[in-house]
C-alpha positions, 0 to 999 in steps of 0.5 A: 334152535337146534337141540336134542330132540330136533331132527335137523337144526332149525331157527325160531320163529322169531327169526323167521318173522324177522326175515320174511318182514325184511324180504317184504320191506324190500318187495314193496319198494320194488313193487313185486306181488309174489317172489317165486323161487325154483330149486337148483342143487348147483355149486354145493346146494349154494344157488338154492340158498335164496329159497333156503333162506325163505324156508330153512328147508334144504340139505343133503340134495333136497330140491325146493320150490317157494312161492312168497307172496307180499301178502298170505300164506307162504307155499313150499313145494317138495318132491314127493309125499314122503317129503311132505311127511319129513318136513312136516316133522323136521320145521315149523315155519312153512305149513302149506307143503305141496307135492309138484310131482317134479312138475315144478311150475305146474305147482307154481302155477296152481298157487299163483293162481290161489293169489290171484296173481294174474296181473301181478308182478312177479320176481323170480329168485335166481333169473339173474344176478346172482354172485357166481351164477350172472346168468341165472339159474332157473331153467327155461321151460319153467319160466315160459310155462309161467309166462303162458299161464300168466300172460298179463303178469310181469316177470322180473328177476328179484334176486337182490331182494333176497340176497341184499337180506342175507347180508346181514347175519342175526345173532342166530345165524351167526351162531349156525356159522360158528357151529360150522366152523366148530365142525370144519376145524374137527374135521381139519385136525382129523384129517392131519391126525391120520395123514402119513407118507402110503395113505391115499388122498381120497382116505384122507378126504373121506375123514374130513367128511366122516367126522363133519357128519358124525357131528352134526354136519351136511352135505354137500359142502366144498371142499378144494383139495390139492396134494403133491409137490408143490405148487400143489393145484386145488380141485375138486376130485380126490384121486386115489395117489398115495401121499409122498415125502415132501408132498403139500397138502392144499385145500379150502374146507368148508363145513355147513351147519343148517346150511350155514357154511365156514371156511377153514384151510389146513395146509401141510407139508409132509415132512420138514417145513421148507423155510420159503414156505414158512416165511410166506405163511408168516407173511400172509398171517401178518397180513391177516391180522393187520386186515382184520384190524382194518375191516370195519363197518362203513369201510369200502371193500376197494379200500380194503383190497387196495391195502391188501395188494400194498401189504403183500407187495411191502412184504416181497411178494405178490398178491393172490386174488383178492383177499374176501368173500362173503359166506352164509348160505352160499356166497352172500354179500359183501362180494368182490368179483371184480374192483370195478364193481365194488367202488361204492360197496362198504363193509357192514356190522354183521357181515360174515367173510372168509378173511384169507390173504394170500401171497406168492413168490414175485417172480413165480408165474403160477398163481400158488403160494400160501394163505393164512385166513378164516370165517370172521364176523365184523364188528364194530372194532374189526374183524373177529374170529370164529375160529378157534385152532392155531393159523399154521402150516402143519408138519406131517411127521415122516414114518 
């Protein structure tokens, strides 16, 4: 774990052995001799989460590849010799670090030949099946070069072998997510502290990033942002527009600690909070607490989805999409991309989710309303919040 003498947050060797053992059990069941992971910094580096799970190497847009054999030494690939120097100092999980000179497939081919995998069954992580990238994220040229180098090997998608292992979090992982939650809350409160009429949006956004980094967080991280007359449409780009009286600040603020993600929302209104918005938020908050007691190990995801819709309608509103999604190193299970795909899926102890039920006005065609929620871990007794700040809509004082 991280302490004052470490360069970056790192996990113990016991955590490494736990993960590697579980992944190799899945590999045996799937008949896989080796996993191959190529770098992909997309979606705030979440598309490289499976590779990071095996290596704990990443952050700040570092590109990392991995060859993970069923038996034998694990190899990580980096861009240049200076990256090898850094990562040998920063982590202790992997000793075999190789400079691929940005030719990722060449480095991978050389390692697979050393492992004598000419006729093996090789799983490519990210070939397909990622939660928010179902068509895959691996470059076509890299795969074609592997296939040409090993014409007698079988190449298959192996995303699930790591993705399913990632779903249930260890105590060390939950500790990292707890720290990410602390960073997100610090950032949200710091942003609200300087939010006043006339302050540009990008200055508020910059304060979020500054506080995260100053307290041990990392980039890139997701911040959905909206500011302006209600409904304020959330997006990824802060403008230079200055906030005005009556503006709504709508956001989803994620912080990362050692790659692990937590999310908070810090909705606010410049000036008095309209009664309608306050009523919507209070309804969403009640539903958050109700769902927190109902989500337990063994409960089907679809059951919670239906319960959420009923609660919102009973409160006199319409629901805003699904009320939760998994989080960890990225989009982790449990996931709710659609109801049909989740009929058999159930919650498990130590799943970590962003629980954020939302309500909207019943006769409003816009998908805009109020959400109340937090990062939570699922226990035998229900959901436990990882955050400490009160769940609220903040009123920004007028000048």
